C-alpha positions in Angstrom: 0.0 0.1 0.0 1.3 3.5 -0.9 1.5 6.8 1.0 -1.1 9.2 0.0 -4.1 7.0 0.5 -6.7 8.2 2.9 -7.6 6.2 6.1 -10.7 5.0 4.4 -8.9 3.8 1.4 -6.4 2.0 3.4 -9.2 0.2 5.2 -10.6 -0.7 1.8 -7.3 -2.0 0.5 -6.8 -4.2 3.6 -10.3 -5.5 3.5 -10.3 -6.5 -0.2 -6.8 -7.9 0.1 -7.9 -10.0 3.1 -10.8 -11.3 1.3 -8.9 -12.1 -1.9 -6.3 -14.0 0.1 -8.5 -15.7 2.5 -11.4 -16.7 0.2 -10.4 -16.5 -3.5 -6.8 -17.4 -4.0 -7.1 -20.8 -2.4 -9.2 -21.9 -5.4 -7.0 -20.8 -8.2 -5.4 -24.0 -8.9 -8.7 -25.7 -9.1 -10.1 -23.1 -11.5 -6.9 -23.5 -13.7 -7.2 -27.1 -13.9 -10.8 -27.2 -14.5 -10.9 -24.2 -16.9 -14.2 -23.2 -15.1 -15.5 -22.1 -11.6 -17.9 -25.0 -10.5 -21.3 -23.6 -10.0 -21.5 -24.4 -6.3 -18.2 -22.8 -5.6 -19.2 -19.7 -7.6 -22.5 -19.4 -5.6 -20.6 -19.9 -2.4 -18.2 -17.1 -3.1 -20.9 -14.7 -4.4 -22.8 -15.1 -1.3 -19.6 -14.4 0.9 -18.8 -11.3 -1.3 -22.2 -10.0 -0.8 -22.3 -10.7 3.0 -18.8 -9.2 3.5 -19.6 -6.1 1.5 -17.4 -6.7 -1.6 -20.0 -6.9 -4.1 -21.1 -4.1 -6.6 -18.6 -1.7 -5.0 -18.9 0.5 -8.0 -22.8 0.9 -8.0 -24.7 3.8 -6.3 -25.5 3.4 -2.6 -29.1 4.7 -3.2 -29.7 1.5 -5.2 -27.9 -1.0 -2.7 -24.4 -0.7 -4.2 -21.1 0.1 -2.4 -21.2 3.6 -3.6 -17.3 3.8 -4.1 -16.1 6.6 -6.4 -13.4 6.0 -9.0 -10.5 6.7 -6.7 -11.7 4.4 -4.0 -12.6 1.8 -6.4 -9.1 1.9 -8.0 -7.7 1.1 -4.7 -10.0 -2.0 -4.4 -9.2 -3.0 -7.9 -5.4 -3.1 -7.3 -6.2 -5.7 -4.6 -8.6 -7.6 -6.9 -5.9 -7.8 -9.4 -4.0 -10.2 -7.0 -6.2 -13.1 -8.0 -7.2 -14.9 -11.1 -9.9 -13.0 -13.0 -12.2 -15.8 -13.1 -12.4 -15.6 -9.2 -12.1 -11.8 -8.8 -14.9 -11.2 -11.2 -17.3 -13.1 -8.8 -17.2 -10.0 -6.6 -19.1 -8.5 -9.5 -18.6 -4.8 -10.4 -21.4 -4.5 -12.8 -20.8 -2.4 -16.1 -21.0 1.4 -15.1 -23.2 1.9 -18.1 -26.1 0.3 -16.1 -26.2 3.7 -14.0 -28.1 4.9 -17.1 -31.0 2.7 -16.2 -34.3 4.6 -15.9 -38.1 3.7 -15.0 -38.7 0.1 -14.9 -35.1 -0.7 -16.0 -34.0 0.1 -12.5 -36.0 -2.6 -10.8 -35.6 -5.0 -13.7 -31.9 -4.9 -14.3 -30.0 -2.3 -12.2 -31.1 -3.2 -8.5 -31.2 -7.0 -9.1 -27.8 -7.0 -10.5 -26.5 -5.0 -7.5 -28.1 -7.6 -5.2 -26.5 -10.4 -7.0 -29.8 -11.8 -8.3 -28.9 -11.1 -11.9 -25.7 -10.9 -13.9 -24.7 -8.6 -16.9 -22.3 -8.9 -19.9 -21.2 -6.3 -22.1 -21.5 -7.0 -25.9 -20.0 -4.5 -28.1 -17.1 -6.2 -29.9 -17.7 -8.2 -33.1 -15.7 -10.4 -35.4 -15.1 -7.4 -37.7 -15.4 -4.7 -35.2 -12.9 -4.5 -32.3 -10.8 -1.3 -32.0 -13.0 0.3 -34.8 -16.4 0.2 -32.8 -18.0 2.3 -35.6 -17.7 -0.8 -37.9 -20.4 -2.6 -36.0 -22.7 -4.6 -38.2 -25.1 -6.1 -35.7 -28.4 -4.3 -36.5 -31.6 -3.6 -34.7 -34.5 -2.7 -36.9 -38.0 -1.6 -35.8 -40.9 -4.1 -36.1 -44.1 -4.5 -34.4 -43.4 -2.1 -31.5 -40.1 -3.8 -30.6 -36.6 -3.8 -32.2 -35.4 -7.0 -34.2 -31.8 -7.7 -33.6 -29.5 -9.7 -35.9 -25.8 -10.1 -35.7 -22.8 -11.6 -33.9 -20.8 -10.5 -31.0 -17.4 -11.9 -30.1 -15.0 -11.9 -27.1 -18.0 -11.3 -24.7 -16.8 -12.0 -21.1 -19.1 -13.9 -18.7 -21.8 -14.4 -21.3 -22.3 -18.0 -20.0 -23.1 -16.7 -16.6 -25.0 -13.6 -17.6 -28.7 -13.7 -17.7 -28.9 -10.2 -19.6 -26.9 -8.6 -22.3 -25.9 -4.9 -22.7 -25.9 -5.0 -26.5 -24.8 -2.3 -28.9 -26.3 -2.4 -32.4 -26.8 -0.1 -35.5 -30.3 1.4 -35.5 -29.9 3.8 -38.5 -27.7 6.1 -40.4 -27.4 9.7 -39.8 -25.7 12.7 -41.8 -22.9 14.5 -40.0 -20.6 17.3 -41.1 -18.0 14.5 -41.8 -20.5 12.4 -43.9 -22.8 9.5 -43.1 -22.4 7.8 -39.7 -24.1 4.8 -38.1 -26.4 5.5 -35.2 -25.4 3.1 -32.5 -27.9 2.2 -29.7 -27.5 0.2 -26.4 -30.1 -2.3 -25.6 -30.8 -4.4 -22.5 -31.4 -7.9 -23.8 -32.6 -10.8 -21.7 -30.4 -13.9 -22.7 -33.4 -16.1 -22.5 -35.0 -14.5 -25.5 -35.7 -16.8 -28.4 -33.0 -16.5 -31.2 -29.8 -16.1 -28.9 -27.0 -18.6 -29.0 -23.9 -18.4 -26.8 -20.7 -20.3 -27.7 -17.6 -20.3 -25.5 -14.2 -19.6 -27.1 -11.0 -21.5 -26.2 -8.5 -18.8 -25.4 -4.8 -18.7 -24.0 -5.3 -16.8 -20.8 -7.7 -16.2 -17.9 -8.8 -19.8 -17.6 -12.2 -20.3 -16.0 -13.5 -16.8 -17.2 -15.1 -17.6 -20.4 -15.1 -15.3 -23.4 -17.8 -16.2 -25.9 -19.4 -15.6 -29.2 -23.1 -14.6 -29.1 -25.2 -14.9 -32.1 -28.7 -13.0 -32.5 -31.2 -14.4 -35.0 -34.3 -12.2 -35.2 -34.3 -11.5 -31.5 -37.1 -9.2 -30.2 -36.1 -6.5 -27.8 -38.9 -4.2 -26.4 -38.5 -0.5 -27.2 -38.6 0.1 -23.4 -35.3 -1.8 -23.2 -33.2 0.9 -24.8 -30.5 2.1 -22.5 -30.3 5.9 -22.9 -31.4 7.3 -26.0 -31.7 5.8 -29.6 -28.6 6.5 -31.5 -26.9 7.6 -28.2 -25.1 4.3 -27.4 -21.6 5.6 -27.4 -22.7 8.6 -25.1 -23.7 6.2 -22.4 -20.8 3.8 -23.1 -18.2 6.5 -22.4 -18.3 6.0 -18.7 -17.7 2.3 -19.1 -14.9 2.8 -21.6 -13.0 5.2 -19.4 -13.6 3.3 -16.2 -12.5 0.0 -17.9 -9.2 1.4 -19.0 -8.3 3.0 -15.6 -9.4 -0.1 -13.6 -7.5 -2.5 -16.0 -4.4 -0.6 -15.1 -5.3 -0.9 -11.4 -5.7 -4.7 -11.7 -2.3 -4.8 -13.5 -0.6 -3.1 -10.5 -2.0 -5.9 -8.2 -1.0 -8.7 -10.4 2.6 -7.2 -11.1 3.1 -6.8 -7.2 2.2 -10.4 -6.6 4.5 -11.6 -9.3 7.3 -9.5 -8.1 6.9 -10.8 -4.6 7.1 -14.4 -5.6 10.2 -13.8 -7.6 11.9 -11.7 -4.9 11.3 -14.5 -2.3 12.9 -16.8 -4.7 15.9 -14.6 -5.3 16.5 -14.4 -1.5 16.5 -18.1 -1.1 17.8 -19.7 -4.4 21.5 -20.0 -4.3 23.9 -20.3 -7.2 27.7 -20.1 -7.0 27.6 -20.0 -3.2 25.2 -17.1 -2.7 21.5 -16.1 -3.1 20.8 -15.2 -6.8 19.4 -11.9 -5.6 23.0 -10.7 -4.8 23.8 -10.9 -8.4 23.4 -7.5 -10.1 22.0 -9.1 -13.1 19.1 -10.3 -11.0 18.8 -7.6 -8.5 18.4 -4.8 -11.1 15.4 -6.6 -12.5 13.7 -5.9 -9.1 14.7 -2.2 -9.2 13.0 -1.9 -12.6 10.0 -3.8 -11.6 9.4 -1.8 -8.4 9.8 1.4 -10.3 7.6 0.6 -13.1 4.8 -0.7 -10.6 5.0 2.4 -8.5 4.7 4.6 -11.5 1.7 2.8 -12.6 0.0 3.0 -9.3 0.6 6.8 -9.2 -0.9 7.0 -12.8 -3.9 4.9 -11.8 -4.7 7.1 -8.7 -4.4 10.2 -10.6 -6.6 9.2 -13.4 -9.2 7.9 -11.0 -9.1 11.1 -9.2 -9.8 12.9 -12.4 -12.6 10.6 -13.2 -14.2 11.6 -9.8 -13.7 15.2 -10.8 -15.0 14.6 -14.4 -11.9 15.9 -16.0 -10.2 12.8 -17.2 -9.7 13.0 -21.0 -9.5 10.2 -23.6 -5.8 10.8 -23.9 -5.3 10.3 -20.3 -7.4 7.1 -20.0 -5.4 5.7 -22.9 -2.1 6.7 -21.3 -2.8 4.8 -18.0 -4.0 1.7 -19.9 -1.1 1.7 -22.3 1.5 2.0 -19.6 -0.2 -0.3 -17.1 -0.9 -3.2 -19.5 2.7 -3.1 -21.0 4.2 -2.7 -17.5 2.5 -6.0 -16.3 3.8 -7.9 -19.3 7.4 -6.7 -18.5 7.1 -7.4 -14.9 5.6 -10.9 -15.3 8.3 -11.7 -18.0 11.0 -10.6 -15.7 9.7 -12.4 -12.7 9.5 -15.6 -14.6 13.2 -15.2 -15.9 14.3 -14.8 -12.3 12.9 -18.1 -11.6 14.5 -19.9 -14.4 13.2 -23.2 -15.3 11.0 -23.2 -12.2 9.1 -20.2 -13.6 7.7 -22.1 -16.6 6.4 -25.0 -14.3 3.0 -25.2 -12.8 4.6 -25.6 -9.3 4.4 -21.7 -9.1 1.8 -19.5 -10.6 4.2 -17.4 -12.7 3.5 -19.0 -15.9 -0.1 -18.4 -15.4 0.6 -14.6 -14.5 2.6 -14.4 -17.7 -0.2 -15.9 -19.8 -2.9 -13.8 -18.2 -0.9 -10.6 -18.6 -0.7 -10.9 -22.4 -4.3 -10.0 -23.0 -4.0 -6.8 -20.9 -2.5 -5.2 -24.1 -5.6 -6.1 -26.3 -9.0 -6.2 -24.5 -9.5 -2.5 -23.4 -8.0 -1.3 -26.6 -4.9 -2.5 -28.2 -1.5 -0.8 -27.4 -1.5 0.4 -30.9 -4.9 2.0 -30.7 -3.9 3.8 -27.3 -0.8 5.1 -29.0 -2.9 6.4 -31.9 -5.2 8.3 -29.6 -2.3 9.7 -27.5 -0.1 10.8 -30.5 -2.9 12.5 -32.3 -3.8 14.4 -29.2 -0.2 15.5 -28.6 0.3 16.6 -32.3 -3.1 18.5 -32.2 -1.9 20.2 -28.8 1.2 21.5 -30.4 0.0 22.1 -34.0 -1.8 25.4 -33.2 
């Protein structure tokens, strides 16, 4: 834990870390072996998370959530980063976009999700539309007072567990000063609706937390299930995108710290040529670099989260913290594995899993290349006047 945290934030960090170490980490090997969280274990851990106050921390207190602002949540997310995502996600932090629920949506989707009675998944990415979200081809057309959805979503996390989908679809074309542009709308779609098929993907990392393909074939969605305004999908998604990028970097801090600690303990006890390998400069300097990069990322995360709370976080700043944090955890897990040598690639220690899990961080909240594109264009605009 770093200096500069408030007393309340220290309590949050200590509480979440204790829950993670006591209740979640002991199940990592089982989840890794089975590539799933057994249903009974999932429900047991969800009940514990709810009972101990570590569920829906990011949701408004007036609806039953934890009421944490971005800075407090970032402190918690650093600690959640210390456990495999398949287990950490059980302490559900619902998509911030659900705060846009109005009217009957609050009792049908928002509050039950906060209480742990329902589960959401976020469906934006498609086989041909990842970084370029405007390339969406899933369409929703008016029909009989409803919207009829057809299309395919891909890499949708937790779609097997979810019972409703936050879906983004094209609902028309509009003219803009830059030419025609697709109108993107967000919908709340019950997964039990006829015409929905969910298929898991077999992926390299984060075993037990399934990414899925969701296919929509003439799926009827009531008009009352539009989230926000028709054509305003990206407007309500902004909060999710910014939050996702900052909290991803926070998770990366926790994972990197855990990897560094395992490697440091090894370096203090593993001997070669008559002394602990940590006394060799070639090994020791790796820890200097790891610790410095982790500390820098932590400071960036806390600064970005504070700006989120103040409503001043820019797209450039969100991309910067995501880029730095996601690449940092890749370097740290790789260095930690290198310190442990042959043992690092065995399943006797979790570093090979950390190394695999860290790889996707440079992809799923925007690739490193997209973040560099956002940052560089903003810098050039700033100094092009």
